[in-house]
C-alpha positions in Angstrom: -8.2 -16.2 12.0 -9.8 -12.8 11.5 -8.0 -10.4 9.3 -7.0 -7.1 10.8 -8.8 -4.2 9.2 -6.8 -2.6 6.5 -6.9 0.9 8.1 -5.1 -0.5 11.2 -2.2 -2.0 9.2 1.2 -0.5 9.1 2.7 0.0 5.7 4.9 -3.1 6.1 1.9 -5.2 7.2 -0.2 -4.0 4.3 2.5 -4.7 1.8 3.0 -8.2 3.1 -0.8 -8.8 3.0 -0.9 -7.5 -0.5 1.9 -9.8 -1.6 0.0 -12.7 -0.1 -3.2 -11.7 -1.9 -1.4 -11.4 -5.2 0.3 -14.8 -4.7 -3.1 -16.5 -4.1 -4.7 -14.9 -7.1 -1.7 -15.7 -9.4 -1.8 -19.4 -8.3 -5.5 -19.5 -9.1 -6.1 -22.0 -6.3 -9.1 -20.2 -4.9 -12.8 -20.3 -5.9 -14.3 -17.5 -7.9 -16.1 -15.9 -4.9 -13.0 -16.0 -2.8 -11.0 -14.6 -5.8 -13.4 -11.6 -5.9 -13.1 -11.1 -2.1 -9.3 -11.3 -2.4 -9.3 -8.8 -5.3 -11.4 -6.4 -3.3 -9.0 -6.7 -0.3 -6.1 -6.2 -2.6 -7.5 -3.0 -3.9 -8.0 -1.7 -0.4 -4.5 -2.7 0.6 -3.0 -1.0 -2.5 -4.9 2.2 -1.7 -3.8 2.0 2.0 -0.2 1.6 0.9 -0.4 4.5 -1.5 -1.9 6.7 1.2 0.9 5.8 3.6 3.5 6.6 1.0 1.9 9.9 0.2 1.9 10.8 3.9 5.5 9.9 4.2 6.4 12.0 1.2 4.6 15.0 2.7 6.5 14.6 5.9 9.8 14.5 4.0 8.9 17.6 2.1 8.1 19.4 5.4 11.5 18.4 6.9 13.3 19.5 3.7 11.5 22.8 3.8 12.3 23.4 7.4 16.0 22.8 6.6 15.8 25.4 3.8 16.4 22.7 1.2 14.5 22.6 -2.1 11.1 21.0 -1.9 9.4 18.8 -4.4 9.7 15.2 -5.2 9.8 13.1 -8.3 7.8 9.9 -8.2 9.8 6.8 -9.0 7.8 6.3 -12.2 8.9 9.7 -13.4 12.6 8.8 -13.3 
C-alpha cells in the first residue's frame, strides 16, 4: 500500500500516522534503514501537524477579533 503524501493528510490522519510511526520506532521491530525512513516521515508528520495547528489558531484569532474579543493565545506549554 502506498502512503498518502503528508501534505494531503488532514490533521487527524497525520496524527494517527505519527502515532503509528512512533509505535513502530518504540517497539524497535524494524531494520535500521526502515527506522531512518520512519523517523524522517515522523518529522514531516510532526511539522505538518504543527502547521495545521498554527493555521487553526490564526483562524480562531480572526474570529475573536471580528467579535471584538481580546486576541492572543497562550500555547499549552505556556500554561
